[in-house]
Structures are given as C-alpha cells and as structure tokens.
C-alpha positions in Angstrom: -24.3 -18.6 -4.4 -24.3 -20.1 -0.9 -24.5 -17.9 2.2 -20.9 -18.4 3.1 -19.6 -16.9 -0.1 -22.0 -14.0 0.3 -20.6 -13.5 3.8 -17.0 -13.6 2.5 -17.9 -11.1 -0.2 -19.4 -8.8 2.4 -16.3 -9.1 4.6 -14.0 -8.4 1.7 -16.2 -5.4 0.7 -16.1 -3.9 4.2 -12.3 -4.5 4.5 -11.9 -2.9 1.1 -13.5 0.3 2.3 -11.5 0.2 5.6 -8.3 -0.1 3.6 -9.3 2.6 1.3 -10.0 4.9 4.2 -6.6 4.1 5.8 -4.9 4.7 2.4 -6.6 8.1 2.2 -5.5 9.0 5.7 -2.0 7.9 4.7 -1.9 10.6 2.0 -1.8 13.1 4.9 0.1 11.1 7.5 3.4 10.1 5.9 4.1 7.4 8.6 0.9 5.6 7.4 1.7 3.9 4.1 -0.8 4.7 1.4 0.2 2.2 -1.3 -0.1 -1.1 0.6 -3.6 -0.1 1.7 -4.6 0.8 -1.8 -3.3 -2.6 -3.0 -5.3 -4.3 -0.2 -8.3 -2.3 -1.3 -7.9 -3.5 -4.9 -7.5 -7.1 -3.7 -10.6 -6.9 -1.5 -12.8 -5.2 -4.1 -11.6 -7.7 -6.7 -13.1 -10.5 -4.4 -16.3 -8.6 -3.5 -17.4 -6.1 -6.1 -16.5 -5.9 -9.7 -18.1 -2.5 -9.9 -15.9 -1.0 -7.2 -12.8 -2.8 -8.4 -13.3 -1.2 -11.8 -14.0 2.2 -10.2 -10.7 2.0 -8.3 -8.7 0.9 -11.4 -10.3 3.8 -13.4 -9.1 6.4 -11.0 -6.6 8.6 -12.9 -4.0 8.9 -10.1 -4.4 5.5 -8.5 -5.4 3.2 -11.2 -2.2 3.0 -13.2 -0.1 2.2 -10.1 -2.6 -0.6 -9.0 -2.7 -2.0 -12.5 1.1 -2.0 -12.7 1.2 -4.0 -9.5 -1.6 -6.4 -10.4 -0.4 -7.1 -13.9 3.4 -7.0 -13.6 4.4 -6.7 -10.0 5.8 -3.3 -10.8 6.4 -0.4 -8.5 7.2 2.7 -10.6 10.5 4.5 -10.0 8.8 7.7 -9.1 6.8 5.9 -6.4 10.0 4.3 -5.1 11.7 7.6 -4.9 8.7 9.3 -3.2 8.4 6.4 -0.6 12.1 6.6 0.2 12.1 10.4 0.3 9.2 10.4 2.8 10.1 7.4 4.9 13.8 7.9 5.5 13.6 11.5 7.0 10.4 10.8 9.0 11.7 7.6 10.5 15.1 9.1 11.1 13.5 12.0 13.0 11.6 9.7 15.2 14.7 7.5 15.7 16.9 10.4 16.7 14.6 12.9 18.4 11.7 11.0 19.9 11.9 9.9 23.5 11.2 6.2 22.9 12.8 3.0 24.2 15.7 1.5 22.2 13.6 -1.6 21.2 11.1 0.8 19.5 13.9 2.6 17.7 15.3 -0.7 16.5 11.9 -2.0 15.5 11.2 1.1 13.5 14.5 0.9 11.7 14.1 -2.7 10.9 10.5 -2.3 9.6 11.6 0.8 7.5 14.6 -1.1 6.1 12.5 -4.2 5.2 9.9 -2.0 3.5 12.5 -0.2 1.5 14.3 -3.4 0.5 11.0 -4.8 -0.7 10.1 -1.6 -2.7 13.5 -1.4 -4.3 13.7 -5.1 -5.1 10.5 -4.9 -7.3 10.9 -4.0 -11.0 10.3 -0.4 -12.0 8.9 -1.2 -15.5 7.1 -4.3 -16.9 9.4 -6.9 -18.4 9.2 -7.1 -22.2 8.4 -10.5 -23.6 
C-alpha cells in the first residue's frame, strides 16, 4: 500500500466518524438530517475500515436502512413518512414564524422540496427480479 492510499483511508475514516457524529446529533435536531449522514458514514467506512463498516451494517436499527440503500437504492416507506412528517412542519414553522429574509425562506422551501422529491422518487421496496 502506498502512502497516498493510506492517507486517503485515514481521511475517509475521520470523515466517517464526523458524519456519524452529525447523524447522531440529527437524531435530536430534526432540521439536521440523520439519514444522509449515516449513508455518508457507510460510504466512508467502506473505503477506510472494513471492521467499522461491518459494525455499522450490523447495528439493529441502522443497518437494515443502510443495506437497503447500498444494495437496492431503497428508502423504506416508514422512513419516507417520518422524514416528511418531521421536515414539513419544522420547515413550515421556520418559513412562517421566523424573522428571516425572503431569500432564506425561499432557499429553505426549495431545499426541503428537493429533498422530499428525491426521497419520494426512490423505491420503497427492492425490485423483484
């Protein structure tokens, strides 16, 4: 293994832990999305540490969602509903009640809409062959 690949592995490993931390924080802060950070964690660990990647996939609550995405590009229906149920009210509250400039309101609405379109455009179950 050359030093550059060892450096890349180290960077991916550190990024994986940063994304895992952000995903954990996102569990408690609904405006910080948990799922994308967990998927980034899985990506980074898959490039840096087989041990930690396996550990993440073995987690009883997180592993199935990550495996669904990695193997089939699937976002389960329950996850879609939960994401929508949390995002829409929270973003709506910030759009209507926060004292922010209009460009910030429009940006938040556009980002939320794009995220929801992406989520709902993914399959909910693996395609049968």
